[in-house]
Each structure stands twice: as C-alpha cells, then as structure tokens.
TIKE-301948 format. One record per atom (N, C-alpha, C): residue in three letters; atom name; x, y, z. Coordinates in steps of 0.1 Angstrom, whole numbers, plus 5000, padded with zeros to 4 digits. Layout:
BEGIN
aa; at; east; north; up
ALA; CA; X; Y; Z
...
END
This chain:
BEGIN
aa; at; east; north; up
MET; N; 0553; 5125; 5717
MET; CA; 0544; 5117; 5709
MET; C; 0544; 5124; 5695
PRO; N; 0545; 5116; 5685
PRO; CA; 0545; 5121; 5671
PRO; C; 0531; 5126; 5668
THR; N; 0531; 5138; 5660
THR; CA; 0518; 5143; 5656
THR; C; 0516; 5142; 5641
HIS; N; 0526; 5137; 5634
HIS; CA; 0526; 5135; 5620
HIS; C; 0531; 5121; 5617
ILE; N; 0525; 5115; 5606
ILE; CA; 0530; 5101; 5602
ILE; C; 0544; 5102; 5595
PHE; N; 0547; 5114; 5589
PHE; CA; 0560; 5116; 5583
PHE; C; 0565; 5130; 5588
PRO; N; 0570; 5131; 5600
PRO; CA; 0573; 5144; 5606
PRO; C; 0584; 5152; 5598
GLU; N; 0592; 5145; 5591
GLU; CA; 0603; 5152; 5583
GLU; C; 0599; 5155; 5569
GLN; N; 0588; 5149; 5565
GLN; CA; 0583; 5150; 5551
GLN; C; 0568; 5152; 5551
GLN; N; 0564; 5164; 5554
GLN; CA; 0549; 5167; 5555
GLN; C; 0542; 5165; 5542
ASN; N; 0548; 5167; 5531
ASN; CA; 0542; 5164; 5518
ASN; C; 0537; 5150; 5517
LEU; N; 0545; 5140; 5522
LEU; CA; 0541; 5126; 5522
LEU; C; 0528; 5124; 5531
ALA; N; 0528; 5131; 5542
ALA; CA; 0516; 5130; 5551
ALA; C; 0504; 5135; 5544
TYR; N; 0505; 5146; 5537
TYR; CA; 0493; 5151; 5530
TYR; C; 0489; 5142; 5519
GLN; N; 0498; 5136; 5512
GLN; CA; 0495; 5126; 5501
GLN; C; 0489; 5113; 5507
TRP; N; 0493; 5109; 5519
TRP; CA; 0489; 5097; 5525
TRP; C; 0474; 5095; 5525
ILE; N; 0467; 5105; 5527
ILE; CA; 0452; 5104; 5528
ILE; C; 0446; 5100; 5515
SER; N; 0452; 5103; 5504
SER; CA; 0446; 5100; 5491
SER; C; 0453; 5088; 5484
GLN; N; 0462; 5081; 5491
GLN; CA; 0469; 5069; 5485
GLN; C; 0462; 5056; 5489
GLN; N; 0463; 5046; 5480
GLN; CA; 0458; 5033; 5484
GLN; C; 0464; 5028; 5496
ASN; N; 0456; 5022; 5505
ASN; CA; 0461; 5016; 5517
ASN; C; 0453; 5003; 5520
LYS; N; 0460; 4992; 5521
LYS; CA; 0454; 4979; 5523
LYS; C; 0446; 4978; 5535
ALA; N; 0450; 4986; 5546
ALA; CA; 0442; 4986; 5558
ALA; C; 0428; 4991; 5557
PHE; N; 0426; 4999; 5547
PHE; CA; 0413; 5005; 5545
PHE; C; 0406; 5001; 5532
ASN; N; 0412; 4991; 5525
ASN; CA; 0406; 4986; 5512
ASN; C; 0404; 4997; 5502
GLY; N; 0413; 5006; 5502
GLY; CA; 0413; 5018; 5493
GLY; C; 0420; 5030; 5499
THR; N; 0415; 5042; 5497
THR; CA; 0422; 5053; 5503
THR; C; 0416; 5057; 5516
PRO; N; 0424; 5062; 5525
PRO; CA; 0418; 5067; 5538
PRO; C; 0407; 5077; 5536
ALA; N; 0409; 5086; 5526
ALA; CA; 0398; 5096; 5524
ALA; C; 0385; 5089; 5520
ALA; N; 0386; 5079; 5511
ALA; CA; 0373; 5072; 5507
ALA; C; 0367; 5065; 5519
PHE; N; 0376; 5059; 5527
PHE; CA; 0371; 5052; 5539
PHE; C; 0363; 5061; 5548
VAL; N; 0368; 5073; 5550
VAL; CA; 0361; 5083; 5558
VAL; C; 0348; 5087; 5552
ALA; N; 0349; 5089; 5539
ALA; CA; 0336; 5093; 5531
ALA; C; 0326; 5083; 5532
LEU; N; 0330; 5070; 5532
LEU; CA; 0320; 5059; 5533
LEU; C; 0315; 5057; 5547
ASN; N; 0324; 5058; 5557
ASN; CA; 0321; 5054; 5571
ASN; C; 0318; 5066; 5580
GLY; N; 0320; 5078; 5576
GLY; CA; 0318; 5090; 5584
GLY; C; 0327; 5091; 5596
LEU; N; 0321; 5096; 5607
LEU; CA; 0329; 5098; 5619
LEU; C; 0335; 5085; 5624
SER; N; 0328; 5074; 5623
SER; CA; 0334; 5061; 5628
SER; C; 0346; 5057; 5620
GLY; N; 0346; 5060; 5607
GLY; CA; 0357; 5058; 5598
GLY; C; 0369; 5067; 5602
LEU; N; 0366; 5079; 5606
LEU; CA; 0377; 5088; 5610
LEU; C; 0383; 5083; 5623
VAL; N; 0375; 5078; 5632
VAL; CA; 0380; 5073; 5645
VAL; C; 0389; 5060; 5642
GLU; N; 0384; 5052; 5632
GLU; CA; 0393; 5040; 5629
GLU; C; 0406; 5044; 5624
ILE; N; 0406; 5054; 5615
ILE; CA; 0419; 5059; 5610
ILE; C; 0428; 5065; 5621
ARG; N; 0422; 5072; 5630
ARG; CA; 0429; 5078; 5641
ARG; C; 0435; 5066; 5649
ASN; N; 0428; 5056; 5652
ASN; CA; 0433; 5044; 5659
ASN; C; 0445; 5038; 5652
TYR; N; 0443; 5036; 5639
TYR; CA; 0453; 5030; 5630
TYR; C; 0466; 5038; 5631
LEU; N; 0465; 5051; 5629
LEU; CA; 0477; 5060; 5630
LEU; C; 0483; 5060; 5644
SER; N; 0475; 5059; 5654
SER; CA; 0481; 5058; 5667
SER; C; 0489; 5045; 5669
ASN; N; 0484; 5034; 5663
ASN; CA; 0491; 5022; 5664
ASN; C; 0504; 5022; 5655
VAL; N; 0503; 5028; 5644
VAL; CA; 0514; 5028; 5634
VAL; C; 0525; 5037; 5640
CYS; N; 0521; 5048; 5646
CYS; CA; 0531; 5058; 5652
CYS; C; 0536; 5054; 5665
GLY; N; 0531; 5043; 5671
GLY; CA; 0535; 5038; 5684
GLY; C; 0529; 5045; 5695
ALA; N; 0519; 5053; 5693
ALA; CA; 0513; 5060; 5704
ALA; C; 0501; 5053; 5709
ASN; N; 0498; 5053; 5722
ASN; CA; 0486; 5046; 5728
ASN; C; 0474; 5055; 5726
SER; N; 0476; 5068; 5726
SER; CA; 0464; 5077; 5724
SER; C; 0469; 5089; 5717
PHE; N; 0459; 5097; 5712
PHE; CA; 0462; 5108; 5705
PHE; C; 0456; 5120; 5712
ASP; N; 0463; 5131; 5713
ASP; CA; 0458; 5143; 5720
ASP; C; 0452; 5152; 5709
PHE; N; 0439; 5153; 5709
PHE; CA; 0432; 5161; 5699
PHE; C; 0434; 5176; 5701
ALA; N; 0440; 5180; 5713
ALA; CA; 0443; 5194; 5716
ALA; C; 0453; 5199; 5706
VAL; N; 0462; 5190; 5700
VAL; CA; 0472; 5195; 5691
VAL; C; 0465; 5200; 5678
LEU; N; 0453; 5196; 5675
LEU; CA; 0446; 5200; 5663
LEU; C; 0439; 5214; 5664
THR; N; 0438; 5219; 5676
THR; CA; 0430; 5231; 5678
THR; C; 0440; 5243; 5679
END
C-alpha cells in the first residue's frame, strides 16, 4: 500500500498540501484549517481513493 502520493518525488508530496486543488476548493492545508479534524479525515479519504487504497494504516505515521 502506498504511503506517499508521490513516492519517488517526496518534494512534490510536501508541496501538494499547499497547492490549489479543485477537490477542496483551494489548498488542502486551508481545507483542514477551515474544517478541522473532519477536514483532515476527508483529505485522508481522498488520498486513499487517489492512491487506490481502501484504507490507510495510521500506524505508519507513528
């Protein structure tokens, strides 16, 4: 299961959060700032769908 949206280019993954994204009507960072934890969960679900994963293992973040 992929743990990065750009596994070969981590700099793009770090930039992604601050780039305009139609799915969030702005940047993912602004979406989280506006919607809090529920916004972060929506982004998590979006990334799971985009990466082709059905779920995300939060253990990889610890």
